[in-house]
N, CA and C of each residue as an Amber inpcrd file, in Angstrom:
protein
   480
-198.3530000-142.6770000 -77.0600000-196.9550000-142.3890000 -76.7660000
-196.6350000-140.9900000 -77.3060000-196.0270000-140.1410000 -76.4890000
-195.6730000-138.7980000 -76.9770000-194.7110000-138.8780000 -78.1590000
-194.7860000-137.8450000 -78.9990000-193.9830000-137.8040000 -80.2280000
-192.4890000-137.9380000 -79.9420000-191.9770000-137.2850000 -78.8900000
-190.5460000-137.3360000 -78.5780000-190.0980000-138.7630000 -78.2840000
-190.8890000-139.5170000 -77.5460000-190.5100000-140.8960000 -77.2490000
-190.4650000-141.7390000 -78.5180000-191.4190000-141.5380000 -79.4380000
-191.3930000-142.2760000 -80.6990000-190.1370000-141.9250000 -81.4930000
-189.7630000-140.6320000 -81.5110000-188.5710000-140.1970000 -82.2270000
-187.3260000-140.8340000 -81.6300000-187.2070000-140.8450000 -80.3050000
-186.0460000-141.4550000 -79.6590000-185.9360000-142.9220000 -80.0580000
-187.0400000-143.6210000 -80.0450000-187.0190000-145.0410000 -80.3770000
-186.6070000-145.2440000 -81.8290000-187.1530000-144.4580000 -82.7590000
-186.8170000-144.6650000 -84.1670000-185.3680000-144.3160000 -84.4570000
-184.8270000-143.2810000 -83.8010000-183.4270000-142.9120000 -84.0280000
-182.4830000-143.9210000 -83.3920000-182.8590000-144.4450000 -82.2320000
-181.9890000-145.3940000 -81.5470000-181.9130000-146.7170000 -82.2890000
-182.9740000-147.0880000 -82.9950000-182.9940000-148.3900000 -83.6440000
-182.4490000-148.3560000 -85.0760000-182.2050000-147.1790000 -85.6450000
-181.7400000-147.1180000 -87.0330000-180.2180000-147.0300000 -87.0820000
-179.6810000-147.3530000 -88.2280000-178.2470000-147.1990000 -88.4550000
-177.9880000-145.7780000 -88.9180000-176.8850000-145.2080000 -88.4740000
-176.5160000-143.8570000 -88.9110000-176.1150000-143.8890000 -90.3710000
-176.5320000-142.8610000 -91.1110000-176.0580000-142.7450000 -92.4850000
-174.7590000-141.9390000 -92.4590000-173.8700000-142.2670000 -93.3730000
-172.5710000-141.6110000 -93.4430000-172.3770000-141.0730000 -94.8460000
-171.9340000-139.8200000 -94.9330000-171.6940000-139.1690000 -96.2140000
-170.2730000-138.6330000 -96.2760000-169.7320000-138.5730000 -97.4930000
-168.4540000-137.9060000 -97.7470000-168.8010000-136.5570000 -98.3670000
-168.6610000-135.5080000 -97.5800000-169.0050000-134.1590000 -98.0400000
-167.7040000-133.4160000 -98.3280000-167.2370000-133.5600000 -99.5660000
-166.0120000-132.8930000-100.0220000-164.8220000-133.2140000 -99.1250000
-164.7150000-134.4850000 -98.7340000-163.5750000-134.9410000 -97.9330000
-163.8160000-134.9230000 -96.4290000-164.9510000-134.4010000 -95.9960000
-165.2970000-134.3870000 -94.5680000-166.4080000-135.4190000 -94.3740000
-166.2050000-136.3450000 -93.4420000-167.1900000-137.3820000 -93.1720000
-168.2910000-136.8330000 -92.2730000-169.5530000-137.0500000 -92.6860000
-170.7150000-136.6960000 -91.8590000-171.3800000-137.9970000 -91.4260000
-171.5490000-138.1660000 -90.1150000-172.2240000-139.3370000 -89.5710000
-173.5110000-138.8250000 -88.9220000-174.6500000-139.1170000 -89.5310000
-175.9200000-138.5500000 -89.0700000-176.4330000-139.2350000 -87.8190000
-176.8340000-138.4150000 -86.8570000-177.4640000-138.8670000 -85.6180000
-178.9750000-138.6680000 -85.7110000-179.4080000-137.5730000 -86.3580000
-180.8330000-137.2940000 -86.6040000-180.9190000-136.4200000 -87.8460000
-181.8540000-136.7460000 -88.7280000-182.0460000-135.9660000 -89.9510000
-183.3180000-135.1270000 -89.8350000-183.4490000-134.1790000 -90.7370000
-184.6500000-133.3630000 -90.7670000-185.9040000-134.1960000 -90.9660000
-185.8000000-135.2730000 -91.7390000-186.9530000-136.1520000 -91.9570000
-187.4000000-136.8090000 -90.6580000-186.4500000-137.0990000 -89.7710000
-186.7780000-137.7590000 -88.5000000-187.2700000-136.7840000 -87.4330000
-187.0350000-135.5000000 -87.6360000-187.4270000-134.5020000 -86.6270000
-188.5060000-133.5570000 -87.1490000-189.1520000-133.9410000 -88.2330000
-190.1900000-133.1110000 -88.8590000-189.6590000-131.7260000 -89.1960000
-188.3840000-131.6670000 -89.5970000-187.7770000-130.4050000 -90.0080000
-187.3170000-129.5090000 -88.8790000-187.4390000-129.9650000 -87.6440000
-187.0280000-129.1270000 -86.5090000-185.5220000-128.9190000 -86.4590000
-184.7540000-129.9880000 -86.6880000-183.2960000-129.8840000 -86.6310000
-182.6730000-131.0890000 -87.3060000-181.3640000-130.9830000 -87.5400000
-180.5200000-132.1040000 -87.9600000-179.3270000-132.1270000 -87.0180000
-178.7840000-133.3120000 -86.7890000-177.6270000-133.4700000 -85.9130000
-176.6930000-134.4840000 -86.5380000-175.4070000-134.1140000 -86.6790000
-174.4280000-135.0390000 -87.2350000-173.0630000-134.7970000 -86.6150000
-172.2290000-135.8170000 -86.7230000-170.8270000-135.6950000 -86.3270000
-170.0210000-135.5170000 -87.5990000-169.1800000-134.4970000 -87.6180000
-168.2590000-134.2870000 -88.7360000-166.8750000-134.7330000 -88.3090000
-166.2020000-135.4820000 -89.1920000-164.8130000-135.8700000 -88.9750000
-164.0110000-135.1100000 -90.0300000-163.2330000-134.1400000 -89.5490000
-162.5190000-133.2140000 -90.4320000-161.0370000-133.6030000 -90.4580000
-160.5210000-134.0420000 -91.6100000-159.1060000-134.4250000 -91.6850000
-158.1800000-133.2310000 -91.4270000-156.9360000-133.5050000 -91.0120000
-155.9700000-132.4220000 -90.8260000-155.8380000-131.5770000 -92.0920000
-155.8700000-130.2730000 -91.9190000-155.7300000-129.3500000 -93.0390000
-157.0100000-129.1000000 -93.8140000-158.0250000-129.9120000 -93.5810000
-159.2920000-129.7580000 -94.3070000-160.1910000-128.7610000 -93.5870000
-161.2280000-128.3350000 -94.2800000-162.1780000-127.4210000 -93.6630000
-163.3070000-127.0840000 -94.5940000-164.0650000-126.0950000 -94.1850000
-165.2220000-125.6200000 -94.9330000-164.9280000-124.1890000 -95.3540000
-165.0780000-123.8690000 -96.6390000-164.7650000-122.5100000 -97.0910000
-165.7580000-121.4960000 -96.5210000-165.4100000-120.2110000 -96.5830000
-166.3450000-119.1860000 -96.0980000-167.6920000-119.3210000 -96.8050000
-168.7550000-119.3400000 -95.9910000-170.0920000-119.4980000 -96.5360000
-171.1200000-118.8470000 -95.6170000-172.3050000-118.6220000 -96.1850000
-173.4020000-117.9900000 -95.4490000-174.6550000-118.8340000 -95.6460000
-175.3500000-119.1190000 -94.5490000-176.6350000-119.8160000 -94.5970000
-177.7600000-118.7880000 -94.5560000-178.7210000-118.9150000 -95.4490000
-179.8700000-118.0160000 -95.4500000-181.0230000-118.5680000 -94.6140000
-181.0260000-119.8800000 -94.3590000-182.2150000-120.5110000 -93.7770000
-182.0480000-121.1240000 -92.3970000-180.8200000-121.3840000 -91.9760000
-180.6560000-122.1070000 -90.7240000-179.4630000-121.5770000 -89.9360000
-179.4890000-121.8710000 -88.6330000-178.3730000-121.6030000 -87.7340000
-177.6570000-122.9320000 -87.4980000-176.3610000-122.8380000 -87.1660000
-175.5890000-124.0460000 -86.8500000-174.8780000-123.8460000 -85.5150000
-174.8460000-124.9000000 -84.7260000-174.0660000-124.9260000 -83.4970000
-173.0350000-126.0340000 -83.6180000-171.8100000-125.7700000 -83.1670000
-170.7050000-126.7160000 -83.3050000-170.0870000-126.9830000 -81.9350000
-169.9810000-128.2480000 -81.5510000-169.3390000-128.6410000 -80.3040000
-168.1430000-129.5190000 -80.6620000-166.9490000-129.0770000 -80.3240000
-165.7240000-129.8030000 -80.6870000-165.5080000-130.9490000 -79.7040000
-165.4970000-132.1690000 -80.2480000-165.2740000-133.3690000 -79.4430000
-163.7910000-133.6870000 -79.3130000-163.0480000-133.5250000 -80.4110000
-161.6040000-133.7730000 -80.3820000-160.9530000-132.9820000 -81.5070000
-159.6550000-132.7350000 -81.3610000-158.9300000-131.9650000 -82.3540000
-158.9980000-130.4730000 -82.0590000-158.4740000-129.6930000 -82.9830000
-158.4830000-128.2440000 -82.8120000-158.8560000-127.5900000 -84.1370000
-159.8200000-126.7070000 -84.0800000-160.2820000-126.0070000 -85.2630000
-159.9760000-124.5220000 -85.1540000-159.8240000-123.9060000 -86.3120000
-159.7730000-122.4490000 -86.3880000-161.0670000-122.0310000 -87.0680000
-161.7520000-121.0860000 -86.4450000-163.0410000-120.6180000 -86.9260000
-162.9160000-119.1480000 -87.2920000-163.4140000-118.8160000 -88.4630000
-163.4490000-117.4280000 -88.9150000-164.9090000-116.9920000 -88.9290000
-165.2180000-115.8820000 -88.2510000-166.5740000-115.3500000 -88.2070000
-166.6090000-113.9710000 -88.8270000-167.6430000-113.7150000 -89.5880000
-167.8550000-112.3750000 -90.1200000-167.9700000-111.3950000 -88.9530000
-167.2580000-110.2790000 -89.0650000-167.3200000-109.2530000 -88.0380000
-166.2870000-109.4020000 -86.9310000-165.5780000-110.5320000 -86.9000000
-164.5300000-110.7240000 -85.8970000-163.2010000-110.2750000 -86.4780000
-162.3770000-109.6680000 -85.6480000-161.1120000-109.1220000 -86.1460000
-160.0890000-110.2060000 -86.4790000-160.2060000-111.3640000 -85.8510000
-159.2430000-112.4380000 -86.0850000-159.9310000-113.7870000 -85.9260000
-159.4260000-114.8300000 -86.5900000-159.9720000-116.1760000 -86.3910000
-159.7760000-116.6290000 -84.9430000-160.5890000-117.5880000 -84.5090000
-160.5240000-118.1170000 -83.1420000-160.1830000-119.5950000 -83.1800000
-159.3430000-120.0260000 -82.2610000-159.0530000-121.4470000 -82.1010000
-160.0530000-122.0350000 -81.1210000-160.5720000-123.2300000 -81.4760000
-161.5400000-123.9040000 -80.6210000-161.0350000-125.3190000 -80.3740000
-160.8580000-125.6520000 -79.0960000-160.3220000-126.9410000 -78.6730000
-161.4600000-127.8400000 -78.1880000-161.1640000-129.1060000 -77.8450000
-162.2030000-130.0120000 -77.3500000-162.9640000-129.3900000 -76.1740000
-164.2760000-129.5540000 -76.2240000-165.1430000-128.9710000 -75.1990000
-165.6120000-127.5730000 -75.5560000-165.0510000-126.9960000 -76.6280000
-165.4460000-125.6560000 -77.0480000-166.6630000-125.6950000 -77.9540000
-167.4130000-124.6030000 -77.9170000-168.6340000-124.4650000 -78.7060000
-168.5620000-123.1760000 -79.4990000-169.1030000-123.1880000 -80.7030000
-169.2550000-121.9460000 -81.4520000-170.5580000-121.9920000 -82.2220000
-171.0870000-120.8110000 -82.4840000-172.3990000-120.6470000 -83.1000000
-172.2500000-119.9610000 -84.4390000-172.7720000-120.5920000 -85.4920000
-172.7800000-120.0070000 -86.8290000-174.1940000-119.5410000 -87.1570000
-174.4590000-118.2660000 -86.9140000-175.8030000-117.7200000 -87.1260000
-176.1060000-117.5730000 -88.6080000-177.3490000-117.8110000 -88.9840000
-177.7630000-117.5970000 -90.3740000-177.5000000-116.1390000 -90.7350000
-177.1300000-115.9370000 -91.9840000-176.8730000-114.5860000 -92.4680000
-175.4870000-114.0540000 -92.1450000-174.6550000-114.8360000 -91.4280000
-173.2920000-114.3890000 -91.0880000-172.2770000-115.3940000 -91.6180000
-171.3020000-114.8920000 -92.3370000-170.2720000-115.7380000 -92.9460000
-169.4320000-116.4120000 -91.8570000-169.1050000-117.6780000 -92.1040000
-168.1850000-118.4000000 -91.2270000-167.4230000-119.4390000 -92.0460000
-166.2450000-119.8070000 -91.5440000-165.3850000-120.8070000 -92.1800000
-164.7110000-121.6130000 -91.0760000-164.3460000-122.8550000 -91.4080000
-163.7830000-123.7770000 -90.4190000-162.5830000-124.4830000 -91.0320000
-161.5270000-124.6930000 -90.2300000-160.3590000-125.4340000 -90.7080000
-159.7550000-126.2140000 -89.5450000-159.3880000-127.4710000 -89.8090000
-158.6760000-128.2860000 -88.8280000-157.2000000-127.9410000 -88.9250000
-156.6500000-127.3600000 -87.8680000-155.2350000-126.9690000 -87.8680000
-154.3590000-127.9710000 -87.1310000-154.9520000-129.0660000 -86.6610000
-154.1850000-130.0800000 -85.9510000-153.5850000-131.1080000 -86.8890000
-152.8880000-132.0710000 -86.2970000-152.2640000-133.1270000 -87.0930000
-153.0560000-134.4360000 -87.0310000-154.2400000-134.4010000 -86.4010000
-155.1360000-135.5520000 -86.3270000-156.5280000-135.1050000 -86.7470000
-157.3790000-136.0440000 -87.1690000-158.7450000-135.6590000 -87.5200000
-159.4500000-134.9950000 -86.3280000-160.2340000-133.9790000 -86.6190000
-161.0610000-133.3310000 -85.5980000-162.4630000-133.9130000 -85.6960000
-163.1020000-134.0980000 -84.5550000-164.4790000-134.5770000 -84.5110000
-165.3410000-133.4680000 -83.9240000-166.4220000-133.1420000 -84.6250000
-167.2780000-132.0240000 -84.2430000-168.7310000-132.4540000 -84.3260000
-169.4990000-132.2110000 -83.2700000-170.9290000-132.4570000 -83.2950000
-171.5950000-131.1850000 -83.8100000-172.3990000-131.3140000 -84.8790000
-173.0130000-130.1490000 -85.5290000-174.5300000-130.2480000 -85.4040000
-175.1210000-129.1740000 -84.8840000-176.5680000-129.0550000 -84.7230000
-177.0530000-127.9730000 -85.6660000-178.0390000-128.2760000 -86.4950000
-178.5660000-127.3380000 -87.4820000-180.0660000-127.1710000 -87.2520000
-180.5210000-125.9130000 -87.1000000-181.9450000-125.6690000 -86.8720000
-182.3950000-124.3950000 -87.5730000-183.5940000-124.4050000 -88.1460000
-184.3510000-125.6160000 -88.4520000-183.6650000-126.4040000 -89.5590000
-184.1310000-127.6050000 -89.7980000-183.5570000-128.4310000 -90.8590000
-184.2590000-128.0800000 -92.1600000-183.6060000-127.2410000 -92.9600000
-184.2270000-126.6900000 -94.1880000-183.6350000-127.2660000 -95.4610000
-183.0690000-128.4610000 -95.3960000-182.5630000-129.0770000 -96.6120000
-181.0740000-129.3500000 -96.6310000-180.3510000-129.0060000 -95.5700000
-178.9040000-129.2790000 -95.5840000-178.6190000-130.7640000 -95.7330000
-179.4770000-131.6180000 -95.1650000-179.2780000-133.0620000 -95.3220000
-179.2530000-133.4310000 -96.8070000-180.2080000-132.8870000 -97.5710000
-180.2700000-133.1720000 -99.0020000-179.0920000-132.5370000 -99.7370000
-178.6960000-131.3260000 -99.3330000-177.5510000-130.6680000 -99.9580000
-176.2960000-131.5180000 -99.7700000-176.0800000-132.0070000 -98.5470000
-174.9020000-132.8290000 -98.2970000-174.9620000-134.1410000 -99.0630000
-176.1580000-134.7180000 -99.2370000-176.2950000-135.9400000-100.0370000
-175.9180000-135.6590000-101.4960000-176.3140000-134.5040000-102.0250000
-175.9260000-134.1380000-103.3950000-174.4230000-133.9350000-103.4990000
-173.8160000-133.3150000-102.4960000-172.3610000-133.1180000-102.5150000
-171.6430000-134.4550000-102.4090000-172.1890000-135.3850000-101.6100000
-171.6220000-136.7330000-101.5050000-171.6500000-137.4090000-102.8780000
-172.7770000-137.3150000-103.5710000-172.8910000-137.9220000-104.9060000
-171.9140000-137.2650000-105.8780000-171.7630000-135.9540000-105.7900000
-170.8400000-135.2380000-106.6870000-169.3910000-135.6120000-106.3970000
-169.0950000-135.9850000-105.1540000-167.7370000-136.3390000-104.7500000
-167.3790000-137.7680000-105.1670000-168.3790000-138.5950000-105.4440000
-168.1300000-139.9970000-105.7880000-167.2170000-140.1500000-106.9970000
-167.2670000-139.2050000-107.9220000-166.4350000-139.2590000-109.1270000
-165.1440000-138.4610000-108.9690000-164.8030000-138.0710000-107.7520000
-163.6250000-137.2410000-107.4980000-164.0680000-135.8720000-107.0160000
-163.1240000-135.0270000-106.7250000-163.4440000-133.6930000-106.2280000
-164.1220000-132.8810000-107.3270000-165.3600000-132.4240000-107.0710000
-166.0570000-131.6520000-108.1070000-165.4740000-130.2470000-108.2410000
-165.6890000-129.6440000-109.4020000-165.2370000-128.2700000-109.6060000
-166.0350000-127.3410000-108.7050000-165.4020000-126.2150000-108.3000000
-166.0400000-125.2860000-107.3850000-167.3610000-124.7620000-107.9410000
-167.4650000-124.5560000-109.2510000-168.7080000-124.0500000-109.8390000
-169.8660000-125.0160000-109.5700000-169.6080000-126.3160000-109.6220000
-170.6550000-127.3040000-109.3460000-171.0460000-127.2610000-107.8740000
-170.0510000-127.1480000-106.9900000-170.3200000-127.0620000-105.5510000
-171.1740000-125.8290000-105.2530000-170.8080000-124.6920000-105.8240000
-171.5460000-123.4420000-105.6100000-172.9840000-123.5780000-106.1100000
-173.1810000-124.2290000-107.2400000-174.5260000-124.4070000-107.7890000
-175.3830000-125.2980000-106.8880000-174.8030000-126.3710000-106.3730000
-175.5460000-127.2710000-105.4790000-175.9320000-126.5230000-104.2010000
-174.9880000-125.8480000-103.5750000-175.2790000-125.1860000-102.2980000
-176.2800000-124.0460000-102.4620000-176.2350000-123.3600000-103.5870000
-177.1610000-122.2340000-103.8160000-178.6130000-122.6960000-103.8040000
-178.8670000-123.9260000-104.2610000-180.2390000-124.4520000-104.2640000
-180.8120000-124.5470000-102.8550000-179.9290000-124.6080000-101.8650000
-180.3460000-124.7850000-100.4710000-180.1100000-123.5350000 -99.6280000
-179.9150000-122.3930000-100.2840000-179.7670000-121.1420000 -99.5490000
-178.4170000-120.9430000 -98.9080000-177.3900000-121.6480000 -99.3850000
-176.0280000-121.5070000 -98.8430000-175.1610000-120.8720000 -99.9300000
-174.5530000-119.7510000 -99.5870000-173.6780000-119.0380000-100.5050000
-172.2360000-119.2750000-100.1080000-171.4660000-119.8400000-101.0220000
-170.0290000-120.0430000-100.7820000-169.2930000-118.8740000-101.4130000
-168.4220000-118.2640000-100.6360000-167.6330000-117.1440000-101.1570000
-166.4380000-117.6550000-101.9420000-165.9350000-116.8200000-102.8100000
-164.7580000-117.1820000-103.5960000-163.6440000-117.6050000-102.6520000
-162.9190000-118.6610000-103.0170000-161.8280000-119.1180000-102.1340000
-160.8350000-117.9990000-101.8570000-160.4480000-117.9350000-100.6120000
-159.4350000-116.9820000-100.1540000-158.4670000-117.7550000 -99.2750000
-157.5750000-117.0570000 -98.6320000-156.6810000-117.7410000 -97.7120000
-157.5060000-118.3600000 -96.6000000-157.2920000-119.6580000 -96.2970000
-158.0450000-120.2870000 -95.2090000-157.6060000-119.7160000 -93.8690000
-158.4720000-119.8260000 -92.8380000-158.0500000-119.3590000 -91.5180000
-156.8480000-120.1430000 -91.0380000-155.9380000-119.4990000 -90.3230000
-154.7250000-120.1680000 -89.8050000-154.7890000-120.2700000 -88.2980000
């Protein structure tokens, strides 16, 4: 049986893992362990007003497909943030800063594709564990993400 067919069968028969990543729910569809590090795929449920601070990935690219809700995306090198509605796609290239915020009044659902899978699954699991005792201090978040090649910039005004 070809490798892809075995992967489809194993992913279809398993239960999705769910993590709380600093208030954003991640529902895993495929992890790096299941794809031999080729990619990870998850659905993010972003509460109203919540988002991801400006950050840079050193090891992977991310693709985002908005299923519902409305996000504001800030990209390094762009003169202004962009609004992305359902059906919209945006690309977060490695080495370029980006930030995300839900500006709607309902949770936004976003399908996130990460390639290659260089440890973000483990980083998010560590952030989930750190969140179990309440919102961790930013210094702890920065230390966890740095281990996985993700640099979080000092908090600034979120995209509007």
